[in-house]
C-alpha positions in Angstrom: 147.5 77.3 146.6 146.5 80.3 144.6 148.8 79.5 141.8 147.6 75.9 141.7 144.0 77.1 141.4 145.0 79.5 138.6 146.7 76.7 136.7 143.8 74.4 137.3 141.4 76.9 135.8 143.6 77.3 132.7 143.7 73.5 132.4 139.9 73.3 132.4 139.6 76.2 130.0 142.1 74.5 127.6 140.2 71.2 127.9 136.9 73.0 126.9 138.7 74.8 124.1 140.1 71.5 122.7 136.6 70.0 122.9 135.2 73.0 121.0 137.8 72.5 118.3 137.1 68.8 117.9 133.4 69.6 117.6 134.1 72.3 115.0 136.5 70.0 113.1 133.9 67.2 112.9 130.4 68.6 113.2 130.4 72.2 111.8 129.7 71.2 108.2 133.3 70.6 107.3 133.6 74.4 107.2 137.4 74.2 106.9 137.5 72.4 103.6 137.9 74.5 100.5 136.7 72.1 97.8 133.2 73.6 97.5 133.5 75.0 94.0 131.0 75.4 91.2 129.3 72.0 90.8 129.6 70.0 87.6 127.2 71.2 85.0 126.1 70.8 81.4 125.6 73.6 78.9 121.9 74.3 78.0 120.5 73.8 74.6 119.6 77.5 74.5 121.4 80.1 76.6 119.0 82.3 78.7 119.2 86.1 78.7 121.2 87.7 81.5 121.4 91.2 82.8 124.4 92.2 84.9 123.9 94.9 87.6 126.9 96.7 89.0 126.4 99.2 91.8 129.4 101.6 91.8 130.3 104.5 94.0 133.7 106.2 93.6 135.2 103.2 91.9 137.5 104.8 89.4 140.6 103.3 91.0 139.4 99.7 90.4 137.3 99.8 87.3 140.2 99.5 84.8 141.1 96.2 86.4 137.5 94.9 86.7 135.0 96.3 84.2 136.9 95.1 81.0 136.8 91.5 82.3 133.0 91.8 82.6 132.5 93.3 79.2 134.6 90.6 77.7 132.5 87.7 78.9 132.4 84.8 76.5 128.6 84.2 76.8 126.7 82.5 74.0 123.4 84.1 74.9 122.3 87.7 75.2 123.8 89.6 78.0 123.9 93.3 79.0 125.6 95.3 81.7 124.0 98.0 83.8 126.4 100.1 85.9 124.6 102.2 88.4 126.8 105.2 89.3 125.7 106.0 92.8 126.7 109.6 93.4 130.4 109.2 92.5 132.6 112.2 92.7 135.7 110.6 91.0 134.4 110.3 87.4 133.3 106.6 87.8 130.5 106.9 85.2 132.6 108.7 82.6 135.5 106.2 83.0 133.1 103.3 82.7 131.8 104.7 79.4 135.3 105.2 78.1 136.4 101.7 79.0 133.4 100.3 77.2 134.1 102.4 74.2 137.7 101.1 74.0 136.9 97.6 75.0 133.7 96.7 73.2 132.1 93.5 74.1 128.8 93.3 76.1 126.6 96.4 75.8 127.0 98.8 78.8 124.5 101.3 80.2 125.6 103.7 82.8 122.9 105.4 84.9 122.5 107.3 88.2 120.0 106.1 90.7 119.2 109.4 92.4 119.4 109.9 96.1 118.1 107.0 98.1 115.0 107.4 100.2 115.1 106.7 104.0 115.4 103.1 105.0 117.8 102.0 102.2 121.3 100.9 103.3 124.5 100.3 101.5 124.4 99.7 97.8 120.8 98.3 97.8 119.2 101.4 96.3 121.6 101.3 93.4 120.9 97.6 93.0 117.2 98.2 93.0 117.5 100.8 90.3 119.7 98.5 88.1 117.3 95.6 88.6 114.3 97.8 87.5 116.1 98.7 84.3 117.1 95.1 83.7 113.6 93.8 84.2 112.5 95.9 81.1 114.7 93.4 79.1 112.8 90.5 80.7 116.0 88.4 81.4 115.8 85.0 83.0 118.8 85.7 85.2 120.3 88.7 87.0 124.0 88.8 87.9 124.7 91.1 90.8 128.4 91.8 91.0 130.5 94.5 92.6 132.6 97.1 90.8 135.8 95.6 92.2 135.3 92.1 90.9 137.2 90.8 87.9 135.7 87.8 86.1 137.4 85.2 84.0 136.1 85.1 80.4 133.9 82.0 81.1 132.6 83.2 84.5 129.1 84.1 83.4 128.8 81.0 81.3 129.8 78.7 84.1 127.4 80.4 86.6 124.4 80.0 84.3 125.3 76.4 83.5 125.6 75.5 87.1 122.3 77.2 88.1 120.5 75.5 85.3 122.0 72.0 85.9 121.5 72.1 89.7 118.1 73.8 89.6 119.4 76.7 91.8 117.6 80.0 92.2 120.7 81.7 93.5 124.3 80.7 92.8 127.0 82.8 94.5 130.8 82.6 94.5 133.0 84.0 97.3 135.5 86.0 95.2 139.1 85.5 95.9 140.2 88.6 97.8 143.5 90.4 97.1 146.3 89.1 99.3 149.6 91.1 98.7 150.4 93.3 101.7 151.5 92.0 105.1 148.2 92.9 106.7 146.2 91.3 103.9 148.1 88.1 104.4 147.4 88.1 108.1 143.7 89.1 107.9 142.1 88.3 104.6 142.2 84.5 104.5 140.9 84.5 108.0 138.0 86.6 106.9 136.8 83.9 104.5 137.6 81.2 107.1 135.5 82.8 109.7 132.7 83.4 107.2 132.7 79.7 106.3 132.7 78.8 110.0 129.5 80.9 110.5 127.9 79.7 107.2 129.3 76.3 106.3 129.0 76.1 102.5 127.9 72.5 102.4 124.9 73.2 104.5 123.7 76.1 102.4 122.9 74.0 99.4 121.5 71.1 101.4 117.7 70.6 101.0 115.9 71.3 104.2 118.8 73.2 105.8 118.0 76.6 107.3 121.6 77.9 106.7 121.6 80.6 103.9 124.3 83.0 102.8 125.7 84.5 99.6 128.8 86.6 98.7 127.7 90.0 97.4 130.5 90.3 94.9 129.1 87.5 92.7 125.4 86.5 92.9 123.6 85.0 89.9 119.8 85.2 90.7 116.8 83.9 88.8 114.6 86.9 87.9 111.4 85.2 89.0 113.0 84.1 92.3 114.0 87.7 92.9 110.4 88.8 92.3 109.0 86.1 94.5 111.3 87.0 97.3 110.7 90.8 96.8 114.4 91.5 96.3 115.8 94.0 97.0 112.9 95.8 98.7 112.5 93.0 101.3 116.1 93.5 102.5 116.4 97.3 102.1 117.4 97.7 105.8 120.1 95.0 105.7 123.7 96.0 106.3 124.9 92.5 105.4 122.8 92.5 102.2 124.3 89.4 100.6 123.3 87.1 103.5 119.9 88.8 103.7 119.3 88.2 100.0 120.1 84.5 100.3 117.8 84.2 103.3 114.9 85.9 101.5 115.3 83.6 98.5 115.4 80.5 100.7 112.4 81.6 102.8 110.4 82.0 99.6 111.1 78.4 98.6 114.2 78.9 96.4 117.4 76.9 96.3 120.7 78.5 97.1 124.3 77.6 96.5 127.5 79.2 97.7 131.1 78.2 97.2 134.7 79.5 96.7 135.6 81.0 93.4 137.9 80.1 90.6 138.2 83.0 88.2 136.3 85.5 90.2 138.7 87.9 92.0 138.5 91.1 94.0 141.0 93.7 92.8 140.3 96.1 95.7 143.5 96.7 97.8 143.5 96.8 101.6 147.2 97.7 102.1 146.9 99.0 105.7 145.4 97.6 108.8 143.0 100.5 109.0 141.5 99.6 105.6 140.8 96.1 106.8 139.6 97.3 110.2 136.9 99.5 108.5 135.9 96.6 106.2 135.2 94.3 109.1 133.9 96.8 111.7 131.4 98.2 109.2 129.1 95.2 109.6 130.5 93.1 112.5 128.0 94.4 115.1 125.1 94.1 112.6 126.0 90.4 112.3 125.3 90.2 116.0 121.9 91.9 115.5 123.2 94.8 117.6 122.7 92.7 120.7 125.0 93.4 123.7 124.3 89.9 124.9 125.4 88.4 121.6 128.5 90.7 121.7 129.5 89.5 125.1 129.0 85.8 124.1 131.0 86.4 120.9 133.9 88.0 122.8 133.9 85.2 125.3 133.6 82.5 122.6 136.5 84.0 120.6 138.6 84.2 123.7 137.9 80.6 124.7 138.3 79.1 121.3 141.2 81.1 119.8 143.1 82.8 122.7 143.0 80.1 125.4 145.1 77.5 123.6 148.3 79.7 123.2 147.7 81.1 126.7 147.5 77.6 128.1 150.8 76.6 126.4 152.5 79.7 127.9 151.0 79.1 131.4 151.8 75.4 131.3 155.4 76.1 130.4 155.8 78.8 133.0 154.2 76.8 135.8 155.6 73.4 134.9 152.2 71.9 134.2 152.4 69.3 131.3 148.6 68.8 131.2 148.0 72.5 130.8 150.6 72.8 128.0 149.6 69.6 126.2 145.9 70.5 126.2 146.6 74.0 124.9 149.0 72.7 122.3 146.5 70.1 121.1 143.8 72.7 120.7 146.2 75.0 118.9 147.3 72.3 116.6 143.7 71.4 115.6 143.0 75.2 115.1 146.0 75.6 112.9 145.2 72.4 111.0 141.8 73.6 110.0 143.3 76.9 108.7 145.8 75.3 106.4 143.3 74.6 103.5 142.3 78.2 103.4 145.9 79.4 103.4 146.6 76.9 100.5 143.6 78.3 98.6 145.1 81.8 99.0 148.5 80.5 98.1 150.0 81.7 101.4 152.8 80.3 103.5 151.7 77.7 106.0 153.6 79.4 108.9 150.7 81.8 109.1 148.5 79.0 110.4 149.8 79.1 114.1 149.3 82.9 114.0 145.5 82.5 113.7 145.1 83.5 117.4 146.7 86.8 116.7 144.3 87.4 113.8 141.3 86.3 115.9 142.3 88.8 118.5 142.3 91.5 115.9 138.8 90.5 114.8 137.7 90.5 118.4 138.9 94.1 118.7 137.2 95.0 115.4 133.9 93.6 116.6 134.0 95.5 119.9 134.9 98.7 118.0 131.9 98.1 115.7 129.7 97.9 118.7 131.2 101.1 120.1 130.7 103.0 116.9 127.1 101.8 116.9 126.5 103.0 120.4 127.9 106.4 119.5 125.1 106.6 116.9 127.2 106.4 113.8 125.4 103.4 112.5 126.5 101.6 109.3 128.5 103.2 106.6 129.1 102.5 102.9 131.6 104.3 100.6 131.4 107.5 102.7 127.6 107.4 103.2 126.5 106.9 106.8 123.1 105.4 107.8 121.1 105.8 111.0 121.0 102.9 113.5 118.1 100.5 112.7 116.1 101.7 115.8 116.6 105.3 114.8 115.4 104.6 111.3 112.4 102.9 112.7 111.6 105.9 114.9 111.9 108.2 111.8 109.6 106.0 109.8 
């Protein structure tokens, strides 16, 4: 009797999981599709001025693969690059100047921002300093891009054309992350897949939609929209700054677009699981607004949606219960099917699709670890700089 009740519970769980996957497949903004790319655009009669802001902290290892591509932009209008060297100890600023001297191309200014005051997280203080310098040039657009991002020669040109044609105040591309090591193959495509599940790209640009998000590695922002939304001052506490910026722009009446990139690539390596673990756990609990209740719901949801299907297949096979095995297999099949387009986008073998439950379990552990680190008072961290928990920062203020 006990075993029958156990199998029955797994059958019901598998049925709920299958229902959840059918809902995600059909009603979550077609999140699993990878065809949201820069929209069709026409080149303007006159190209607007653009200032590029690059926050950099200890980036000497990646700059040779990224900065030359930015300086070599084939942009018909006036463009200038401001690299803000945020307290680097590895010679980032000197290397940037040397690369610019050898490369030529767009003008480059390298400046330090000074120590950030209390209440500023991550790279936002460096971004603020770069934006202040850029505003002295009175540009129409600001391109906020990370130091590890390599751009195709026409990247800036296409971004500006898309923003102007579509009337967007913010245009962002999710850079294609590096996928070379075994752990990168297992974890990285799922990172973008999960992000799209939370913030379906199609909904972001839809008029009237409340969904807003951006990818911090590549954000083209109208200067007047940034001023209207008080960026970055309005989001200075944000750990997930790219999403916060997009929300601020949308709340102030701006239009936002986000899609997958062609020709915008991250060159930062994550060869070991520990590297990827730190990348995810740095902000996972912040995504849940540091709420134990949301953490519990997320853990339960991940288990139900991603872990129950393979468990149901195993239990059904062991207990001789075809309904249990079939329901689990059906949910697992839908899950794997929705992951296939992302694997194709990253040019990865499709046999990784059935392993998505393994990856989801890793993300579950990373999220729990993020909460544990937060409760221990370690707060958020960026490039070796640790920040107080939000409540602690509020108390100090």
